[in-house]
C-alpha positions, 0 to 999 in steps of 0.5 A: 532523494527518491525518484518520483516515479507515479504509481499509474506510470509503474502500473503501465511499465508492468503490464507492458511486461504481463505482470503483477504489481507486487506491492509490500508493506512496511511500518515506517519507524519498525523495528526502529527509524535506521532500520526501517530505511535499510528495510525500504531499501532493501524492499526495492532492491528484492523486487518490490514493485511499490512500497507501501509505508504506514505511519503508525498511528496509536488506533490503527483501527484497520489493522491486525494484531502484526501490524498493529504491533508494528505499529506500537513499537514505531510509536514508542521509539519516537517515531513520527510522520514528521521524522518518515517524511525528513529521512525519506530525502537520504533513500534513492528509490526507483519506484513508487512509494506510498504512503498509508496512514490514518486522518489524524496525522495526516490533520495533525501535520496540516493538510496542504503541508503534507501533501507539499512535504510528500511532493517534494520528498517524492511520495507518489500515492497517498492511502487513508484508510478510515477518510469516507469517499462521501468526505473526501472532496477537498483531499481530493482536489489537494491531491490532485494539486501536489501531484499525490495519487490518492488510493482508496479502499473497496470492499465486499461489502461496498454497496453498489452506488459507492463502490462507483463512487470510490472507483471514480475517485481513486488514482494510482489503483483502486485498493480492494480489500479481500475479507470483512475484517482486519489485515493478516495472513490468511490460509485462505482466500474467501469464496466470494472473492472471485466475484467481486474481483470481476465485479470491480475489474469490468467497472475500473479503468483504473488499475485494481489492487488487492491486499489483507490476507495475502501471504505466500507464493501459491496464493499470488498465483492464483490472484495474478491474472484477477488483479493488476497488483497483490498488496503484502503487509502483515507477512513483510511484518513478520518476516522482519520480527523474525529476522528472516531472510527477506531479500528470497522471500520477496524474489520468490514472491515477484517470481510468482507476479509473473503471469504465463505467456 
C-alpha cells in the first residue's frame, strides 16, 4: 500500500532541508507491468522525492519520441489505468505518487471513480496535460473532495491572465514547461527560461517545478536555486530502455538538488 503523503507536505519537508525536489517520471507498464512496479520502487530507493507515473495513451500529444515509444510498448503489453491503480497496492511507497494522464482514459474510467480509486491506493496528485484550465472546474472541485492535488501546466507562451488562473488553481506544485514543444532531453536550456521562472515564482505561493528537457546533473545544478522541483522523464525512460545503472544515475541527480548552504 502506498503511504498517502501529500505533494505539498513533501515540498515543505524539502524546503526545510534546503533541497530542490527530484521528481522522476516513468511510464506505467513499461517495459511491462511487473517490471514497472520494480522500477517505481527503485526510483524511491535511489533518491526520488516524488514519482510521476505516466498512464499510457495512444495519442500522447505532449510527449516526445522517447515517452511516446514507452507508452506504445506499455499499451501493447495490455496495460490499462485500472491495472496500474490495482497493482500499486502491492507497493509500500513512502513518497508522493502523482499520475500523469491524458483526459480520455480518465473519462473512460469515470471522474469520481478514478479519483476515489486513486485516493484509496494512496496516489497524491494528478496532472492532465490536455485539460484546459477553462474547462477544469468540475475536476478541480472533485479532486478536492477526494484529496487529490490537481497540478496544471504552464508554458512560456501562456498569456498573463491565463498564467494567473493556472497558478491560482494548481495544488501541490505548478508544472512549468521549459520549452515550446514536446518532452525530450535537450542539450541546452532556452535563453528565455530565467525570466519565465522568475515571473512564475514571483506570482506563486505554490511551489514551482520545471519539466521537459532536463536530463543532466549540470542542468539540475543550474536550476536548483530557481525552482522548487525538477522533473526528469525521458532520461529515465532512456536509462530503463538501455539497461543503465538506474540507482547510480538517480543518486547523482539527487545529489545535484542539494542547494549550497
